[in-house]
C-alpha positions, -999 to 999 in steps of 0.1 A, spaced: 729 -509 454 702 -506 436 676 -475 436 642 -485 448 613 -476 428 595 -460 453 621 -429 444 613 -429 409 576 -426 415 581 -395 437 600 -381 417 575 -382 389 546 -374 416 572 -346 423 568 -330 395 531 -337 384 527 -319 418 548 -287 406 524 -292 374 495 -283 396 515 -256 414 524 -240 381 493 -225 377 481 -217 413 514 -201 419 512 -175 389 480 -164 388 483 -129 406 509 -125 380 480 -123 355 455 -103 374 466 -69 363 471 -75 327 435 -91 326 423 -63 346 441 -38 321 429 -53 288 393 -69 298 384 -38 320 376 -60 348 377 -51 385 398 -67 413 368 -84 426 360 -102 395 390 -116 389 397 -126 424 360 -142 421 373 -166 392 402 -174 413 382 -181 445 360 -203 423 390 -220 410 403 -225 449 372 -240 457 364 -263 435 404 -274 437 393 -280 476 360 -299 470 375 -320 441 404 -336 463 381 -355 486 362 -370 456 398 -375 440 404 -400 468 371 -422 458 382 -420 423 420 -431 428 410 -458 449 384 -471 423 393 -460 391 437 -465 401 455 -433 408 472 -432 375 441 -429 355 430 -401 375 463 -382 379 466 -387 336 429 -371 332 440 -344 355 469 -336 342 448 -331 309 425 -310 326 450 -285 337 466 -280 304 432 -278 285 419 -252 307 450 -231 309 456 -231 274 415 -222 262 423 -187 280 449 -173 255 416 -173 232 388 -160 260 368 -126 256 341 -126 283 344 -129 323 322 -160 320 347 -180 303 374 -171 332 348 -184 355 348 -214 334 379 -222 324 402 -213 350 376 -219 378 360 -254 368 382 -271 349 415 -259 359 400 -261 395 387 -302 392 425 -309 373 446 -292 401 420 -304 428 425 -342 419 462 -335 421 462 -317 456 482 -329 484 454 -356 490 472 -374 461 506 -368 475 495 -384 508 482 -415 493 513 -421 470 535 -416 506 514 -443 526 516 -465 493 555 -466 487 569 -454 519 568 -470 554 604 -455 562 612 -413 560 573 -410 557 572 -374 570 600 -364 551 582 -376 517 553 -356 523 575 -331 535 593 -331 502 561 -334 484 546 -303 498 572 -285 490 563 -288 451 543 -257 453 573 -237 466 592 -254 438 568 -245 410 563 -211 428 600 -206 423 606 -219 389 577 -201 372 568 -170 391 598 -150 378 594 -170 340 560 -163 334 567 -130 350 595 -121 326 573 -137 292 545 -116 304 562 -85 306 575 -85 269 555 -112 254 518 -106 267 497 -127 295 486 -154 265 519 -164 265 525 -170 303 494 -191 298 515 -210 274 542 -217 292 520 -235 317 504 -257 297 529 -269 280 545 -278 306 514 -301 318 513 -317 284 549 -325 281 547 -344 317 516 -366 310 540 -395 288 564 -394 316 541 -399 343 522 -426 320 555 -447 319 569 -441 353 542 -437 378 528 -474 391 498 -471 417 510 -495 442 545 -510 448 526 -547 443 524 -537 413 560 -542 399 563 -569 428 580 -549 459 572 -539 490 572 -504 503 603 -487 507 612 -491 544 594 -527 547 560 -540 543 532 -521 561 519 -531 589 481 -549 578 450 -527 593 416 -539 595 398 -507 583 397 -507 543 400 -475 524 365 -464 516 358 -469 479 322 -454 466 308 -418 477 286 -437 501 317 -449 520 333 -415 517 304 -396 533 303 -421 560 340 -418 569 338 -383 571 304 -384 595 321 -407 616 352 -383 618 330 -354 620 322 -367 656 357 -360 669 372 -331 675 404 -340 659 388 -336 631 370 -302 636 408 -288 648 422 -301 620 400 -287 594 397 -252 614 433 -248 618 439 -256 576 409 -234 568 435 -206 584 464 -220 566 445 -217 533 429 -184 542 465 -167 548 486 -186 520 469 -196 486 441 -171 493 463 -141 502 495 -142 498 495 -163 464 464 -145 451 472 -107 462 508 -105 472 518 -86 438 486 -69 433 492 -48 472 530 -47 461 522 -31 429 498 -5 446 525 6 468 547 13 438 567 -22 437 572 -32 401 556 -68 394 588 -85 381 602 -75 413 570 -89 431 572 -116 412 610 -121 424 599 -120 457 576 -147 458 602 -169 441 626 -162 473 596 -173 488 594 -203 471 632 -211 480 626 -208 515 594 -227 512 611 -253 498 639 -253 527 609 -250 557 583 -276 545 611 -302 537 624 -294 572 590 -295 588 589 -333 572 618 -340 591 608 -325 626 573 -345 615 591 -374 622 607 -368 656 582 -340 673 546 -339 682 528 -325 655 507 -306 675 533 -287 690 545 -278 657 513 -267 646 515 -241 676 547 -233 667 541 -224 632 506 -206 631 522 -184 656 550 -176 642 527 -168 609 501 -146 628 529 -125 644 543 -121 610 513 -110 591 509 -82 615 539 -65 602 529 -67 564 513 -32 562 548 -15 577 570 -34 551 553 -29 518 574 -2 499 584 2 466 618 -12 475 630 -44 488 640 -26 523 656 -53 552 621 -53 572 607 -66 535 635 -93 530 632 -104 565 595 -111 559 601 -127 525 624 -153 545 604 -157 571 569 -164 561 586 -190 533 598 -208 557 565 -211 574 550 -213 541 538 -245 538 553 -259 568 520 -267 582 512 -297 557 532 -329 570 521 -321 606 488 -318 596 488 -350 575 504 -370 603 479 -360 628 452 -372 603 470 -408 602 475 -406 643 438 -399 649 418 -420 616 443 -447 606 464 -453 577 442 -463 552 411 -441 561 435 -407 564 442 -398 529 405 -393 524 399 -376 558 426 -354 551 413 -344 517 380 -336 534 404 -310 560 424 -303 528 391 -294 512 385 -267 545 418 -252 535 411 -245 501 374 -232 512 397 -207 533 416 -196 505 389 -192 483 374 -169 507 402 -150 513 410 -142 480 369 -127 476 374 -112 507 405 -94 504 398 -85 465 367 -69 477 384 -49 505 407 -35 484 384 -25 460 360 -5 491 391 5 512 417 16 484 445 -8 506 449 -44 519 452 -33 553 421 -50 572 429 -83 552 462 -85 565 452 -78 599 419 -105 599 451 -132 586 474 -125 612 442 -128 638 431 -161 628 466 -172 629 469 -169 661 436 -185 671 446 -213 652 476 -217 669 457 -216 701 434 -243 687 465 -265 675 474 -274 715 441 -292 718 458 -320 699 487 -322 718 489 -364 726 456 -372 717 443 -398 695 408 -404 683 387 -428 687 367 -429 652 337 -455 647 315 -457 614 
């Protein structure tokens, strides 16, 4: 039986998402070396990461338009180039503003163009069967990047310095460019194929192809309750993952006496279980109401975050290991049901764009959380308030998600 081209496209898409995840998942390893070498505070380094997360999120809906206008392949190739260049140039920086420019702007735009909006677009175009599962696999790319790069870069930073650590990320992105250029195709019709699983049912709603149309679609979606619930709950998702755990887990454990390499190893374990949990979430999304899945995910995440201040310590005690495994299973499990709810409420063609705006809310939440946690650490001396705040937000998101069960929005431009 001949392998459908969709699986090759999915494979190279997965690798490309890992390239974006490689930068995002390893920034917390770099916090302390940068602070030690340049004398920057936690709030200052957190500010650069906050800018990266903010631009990352705001670039995603714009990238959705650029992909319609210029092609997904061209935009993704440019993004890989931007990530590799922005990451590599940090090796020669000496001023704080350069960190903000390179981490915040250049890498932020590049990773934003390779956000899960890109993944949702590929899943929609190339698959009609197993679409939820594929979305889950794409979502797990963050976990895979974390699993591969965190221990590796942590060891490189410890033995050779942080500059060699960022060089690893830059070289991986550069090496992927020719592979992506050779394998990736924008849509099945480009190679005379139908999507895997059969022809997509035609939609009478075209995907927006201009920035004006993008904002018009956003305006129409913003008149629905579903959009605000999805944006609000995904704001909380970003706050509690990329913004808090992703950015501050390693510095927080270091405050409690844990070596950086051990803490990085724990985040890699989070990545292992995140990979399992996110793919399982995609499978569940194909079978159960996505709204109830979100209620379950956010509720459990909130309960887990309440335990963090009490399980941190210099060693990996059983309660800490339980948190790492449990939180890993729930890390990005919210993505497949959120993408599916966007499809349900806004239609197949428009949903990648709407998801782009929902994803922007996710990264705004992450940016605020990264900055907020840094301020809390500098002013209070620990992260206790940051953990409790995140836990309460998750419980609120669980309650809000229950309002989406069984509904379908009626959107009119």
